C-alpha positions as CSV (number, residue, x, y, z in Angstrom):
1,M,-12.6,39.6,-39.6
2,L,-10.2,40.7,-36.8
3,P,-11.2,44.1,-36.6
4,K,-15.1,42.3,-35.9
5,R,-13.8,40.0,-33.4
6,F,-11.9,42.5,-31.7
7,M,-15.2,45.1,-31.5
8,K,-17.3,41.9,-30.6
9,F,-14.3,41.2,-27.5
10,F,-14.7,44.8,-26.4
11,L,-18.3,45.0,-26.3
12,K,-18.6,41.7,-24.3
13,I,-16.1,43.8,-21.6
14,M,-18.5,46.5,-21.5
15,E,-21.8,44.6,-21.1
16,Y,-20.0,42.8,-18.5
17,R,-18.2,46.3,-16.9
18,F,-19.6,45.8,-13.4
19,L,-18.5,42.1,-12.8
20,F,-15.1,43.1,-14.4
21,E,-14.5,46.0,-11.8
22,E,-15.8,43.7,-8.8
23,L,-13.1,40.9,-10.2
24,V,-10.1,43.6,-10.2
25,K,-11.2,45.0,-7.0
26,R,-11.4,41.2,-5.6
27,D,-8.0,40.4,-7.0
28,F,-6.6,43.5,-5.7
29,K,-7.9,42.9,-2.0
30,K,-6.9,39.3,-1.8
31,K,-3.4,39.7,-2.7
32,Y,-2.9,42.3,0.4
33,K,-5.8,40.5,2.6
34,R,-4.4,40.4,6.6
35,T,-0.9,42.3,5.4
36,V,0.3,45.2,7.9
37,L,1.5,47.2,5.1
38,G,-0.7,46.0,2.4
39,M,0.3,47.7,-1.0
40,G,3.4,49.0,0.7
41,W,4.5,45.4,0.0
42,S,4.2,46.2,-3.9
43,M,6.9,48.8,-3.1
44,L,8.8,47.3,-0.7
45,M,9.3,43.7,-2.1
46,P,10.9,44.7,-5.6
47,L,13.2,46.9,-3.5
48,L,14.6,44.0,-1.0
49,T,15.0,41.7,-4.3
50,L,17.0,44.8,-5.9
51,L,19.1,44.6,-2.6
52,V,19.6,41.2,-2.7
53,M,20.7,41.0,-6.1
54,K,22.6,44.1,-6.0
55,L,25.0,42.4,-2.8
56,V,25.2,39.2,-4.6
57,F,25.8,40.5,-8.1
58,E,27.5,43.8,-7.9
59,Q,31.0,42.1,-7.5
60,F,30.9,40.1,-10.5
61,F,29.3,42.1,-13.1
62,G,28.8,45.4,-11.6
63,R,32.3,46.8,-11.0
64,K,32.9,48.1,-14.5
65,M,29.3,48.9,-15.3
66,D,27.9,52.5,-15.0
67,H,24.4,52.7,-13.2
68,Y,24.4,49.2,-12.5
69,T,21.7,49.7,-10.0
70,T,19.3,51.1,-12.3
71,Y,20.7,48.2,-15.1
72,L,19.8,45.7,-12.0
73,F,16.6,47.5,-11.3
74,C,15.4,47.6,-15.4
75,G,15.8,44.0,-15.6
76,N,14.1,43.0,-12.4
77,L,11.4,45.4,-12.8
78,L,9.9,44.0,-16.4
79,F,10.5,40.1,-15.4
80,S,9.1,40.2,-12.2
81,W,6.0,41.7,-14.3
82,F,5.9,39.1,-16.3
83,S,6.4,36.3,-13.8
84,E,3.5,37.6,-11.7
85,S,1.3,38.4,-14.3
86,T,1.9,34.8,-16.1
87,N,1.7,32.8,-12.7
88,H,-1.9,34.7,-12.2
89,G,-3.1,34.2,-15.6
90,M,-2.2,30.4,-15.3
91,M,-4.1,29.9,-12.3
92,S,-7.1,32.1,-13.4
93,L,-9.5,29.7,-14.9
94,Y,-9.1,27.0,-12.1
95,S,-9.2,29.4,-9.4
96,N,-12.6,30.6,-10.6
97,S,-14.3,27.5,-11.8
98,G,-16.9,27.6,-8.8
99,I,-18.2,30.9,-10.7
100,F,-18.1,30.0,-14.5
101,T,-19.4,26.8,-14.0
102,K,-22.6,28.2,-12.4
103,V,-22.8,31.3,-14.7
104,N,-22.4,31.8,-18.1
105,L,-19.8,34.4,-18.8
106,P,-16.5,35.0,-20.9
107,K,-14.2,32.8,-19.1
108,Y,-11.2,35.3,-20.6
109,L,-12.5,38.1,-17.9
110,F,-11.0,36.4,-14.8
111,L,-7.7,36.6,-16.4
112,L,-8.2,40.1,-18.0
113,A,-9.0,41.2,-14.4
114,G,-5.7,39.2,-12.8
115,S,-3.7,41.3,-15.9
116,I,-5.3,45.0,-14.6
117,Q,-4.2,43.7,-10.8
118,T,-0.6,42.9,-11.6
119,L,-0.5,46.0,-14.1
120,I,-1.4,48.1,-11.2
121,N,1.0,46.5,-8.8
122,F,4.0,47.2,-11.8
123,A,3.0,50.7,-12.0
124,L,3.4,51.3,-8.2
125,T,6.9,49.8,-8.5
126,L,7.8,51.7,-11.7
127,L,7.1,55.1,-9.3
128,V,9.9,53.6,-7.3
129,F,12.3,52.6,-10.5
130,F,12.1,56.1,-11.5
131,L,13.0,57.4,-7.9
132,F,16.0,55.1,-8.0
133,C,16.7,56.7,-11.6
134,W,16.9,59.9,-10.0
135,L,18.9,59.0,-7.0
136,D,21.2,57.1,-9.6
137,N,22.2,60.7,-11.6
138,V,20.3,59.1,-14.3
139,H,19.2,61.6,-16.6
140,F,15.7,62.1,-17.3
141,T,14.7,62.9,-21.2
142,W,11.5,63.4,-23.1
143,K,12.4,59.8,-24.7
144,F,11.2,58.7,-21.5
145,V,7.5,58.7,-23.1
146,F,8.8,55.6,-25.2
147,L,8.6,53.4,-22.0
148,L,5.0,53.2,-22.7
149,Y,5.7,51.1,-25.6
150,P,7.2,48.4,-24.2
151,I,4.7,48.5,-21.5
152,F,1.9,48.2,-24.2
153,T,3.4,45.5,-25.4
154,L,4.5,43.4,-22.5
155,M,0.9,43.7,-21.1
156,F,-0.9,42.4,-23.9
157,F,2.4,39.2,-24.5
158,N,1.6,38.6,-20.5
159,I,-2.1,38.7,-21.6
160,G,-1.2,36.2,-24.5
161,I,0.4,33.6,-22.4
162,G,-1.8,33.7,-19.5
163,L,-4.6,33.0,-21.7
164,I,-2.4,29.4,-22.8
165,L,-0.9,28.6,-19.6
166,S,-4.3,29.2,-17.9
167,A,-5.9,26.9,-20.7
168,C,-3.3,24.1,-20.5
169,F,-3.4,24.1,-16.7
170,I,-7.1,22.8,-16.8
171,F,-6.0,20.0,-19.1
172,F,-2.7,19.3,-17.6
173,R,-2.3,20.2,-14.2
174,D,1.9,19.5,-14.5
175,I,2.3,22.8,-16.4
176,D,2.5,24.6,-12.9
177,Y,5.7,22.9,-12.0
178,L,6.8,23.0,-15.5
179,W,6.1,27.0,-15.6
180,R,8.3,27.2,-12.6
181,V,11.5,25.9,-13.7
182,F,11.2,27.8,-17.3
183,L,10.6,30.9,-15.5
184,M,14.1,29.8,-13.5
185,L,15.7,29.4,-17.0
186,L,14.1,32.2,-18.2
187,M,15.5,34.6,-15.6
188,Y,18.7,33.6,-16.1
189,G,18.5,33.8,-19.8
190,S,16.9,37.2,-19.6
191,A,20.8,39.1,-18.4
192,I,19.2,41.1,-15.6
193,F,22.3,41.1,-13.5
194,Y,24.6,40.9,-16.4
195,A,25.4,42.3,-19.9
196,I,25.2,40.5,-22.9
197,D,28.2,42.0,-24.8
198,G,31.0,40.0,-23.6
199,F,29.2,37.0,-25.3
200,S,29.6,35.7,-29.1
201,P,27.6,37.2,-31.8
202,K,25.6,33.3,-31.9
203,M,24.9,33.7,-28.5
204,Q,23.6,37.3,-28.4
205,L,21.2,36.3,-31.0
206,V,19.7,33.6,-28.7
207,F,19.0,36.5,-26.7
208,A,17.4,38.2,-29.1
209,C,15.1,35.5,-29.5
210,N,13.8,36.0,-26.0
211,P,10.6,38.4,-25.8
212,V,11.4,39.0,-22.2
213,Y,15.0,40.3,-22.9
214,R,13.7,42.2,-25.5
215,H,11.4,44.2,-23.7
216,I,14.3,44.8,-20.7
217,A,16.8,45.6,-23.7
218,Y,14.1,48.2,-25.0
219,F,13.5,49.9,-21.3
220,R,17.4,50.3,-21.0
221,E,18.1,51.5,-24.3
222,I,15.9,54.4,-23.5
223,V,16.9,54.9,-19.8
224,L,20.6,54.2,-19.7
225,G,21.1,54.8,-23.2
226,G,19.1,57.6,-23.9
227,T,18.4,56.7,-27.4
228,V,14.9,55.4,-28.9
229,P,15.4,51.9,-30.3
230,S,15.6,50.8,-33.6
231,L,12.2,50.4,-35.9
232,E,12.9,46.5,-36.1
233,A,12.9,46.9,-31.9
234,H,9.5,48.2,-32.1
235,L,8.1,46.1,-34.7
236,V,9.6,42.7,-32.6
237,L,7.5,43.6,-29.4
238,A,4.5,44.2,-31.3
239,G,4.8,41.1,-33.3
240,V,5.2,38.5,-30.0
241,A,3.0,40.4,-28.0
242,A,0.2,40.0,-31.2
243,L,1.0,36.1,-31.9
244,A,1.3,35.6,-28.0
245,V,-2.5,37.2,-28.0
246,M,-3.8,35.4,-30.9
247,I,-2.5,31.6,-30.3
248,G,-4.0,31.8,-26.6
249,A,-7.6,33.8,-28.3
250,F,-7.5,30.6,-30.4
251,I,-6.7,27.8,-27.8
252,Y,-9.7,29.5,-25.7
253,C,-12.3,29.5,-28.2
254,K,-11.4,26.0,-29.4
255,N,-11.9,25.0,-25.5
256,N,-14.1,27.2,-24.2
257,T,-16.7,24.4,-23.7
258,K,-14.6,21.7,-23.0
259,F,-12.8,23.9,-19.7
260,L,-16.0,22.7,-17.4
261,Y,-15.5,19.2,-17.9
262,Y,-12.3,19.1,-16.4
263,V,-12.1,21.5,-13.5
């Protein structure tokens, strides 16, 4: 049943491939419209954010930690991608209502196009991250290839959460404000600028229930620890990504015809 659904989904994307490509280009151009630096902001903004966080938190958490800048960058890199992707996904249906109310086409195309756009921004920032790793004397190994795995699972997790948020936002505009507050709480609960070693086992278990933290921890284990995470870590990342996509797809399928009456 599931393979047939995925095949149908893939064929739909291929059918609307031209439109999909144009949506990606539109979202990318819109993001940097009337800016002097253009795509340069994709690299500059994470650096400025990293600088601020380093100045604020290094004296409190970074004194006894090796490669603290890289540790901080790992957390900020992945959380910023999650935040940008889900915020963009939440607005994808509402901001494109003028199109799908007039033309019958798959509504998830708008969200997927936005996800590709945020993925491109993430890829540009990732290049800067690798440069920082080199400057911070981080040892590069073949195990860095495994970084593709959390990138892949986080991409699908972002899509799944975006599907859920975009559908909910159509019916409840309060979702925007609630999600902003939740993102702030999630940022402080994702151990971006501190380590969780000093917390009790129960609190560490709470951190382990945070999918964003699990992706960050995977990244850090490869980059700073030089080791490949356990099979359990791989299964957890794949599981939360699959669960998010399935829930999001279910909500879309159930409410597909209702969206037209609430935009």
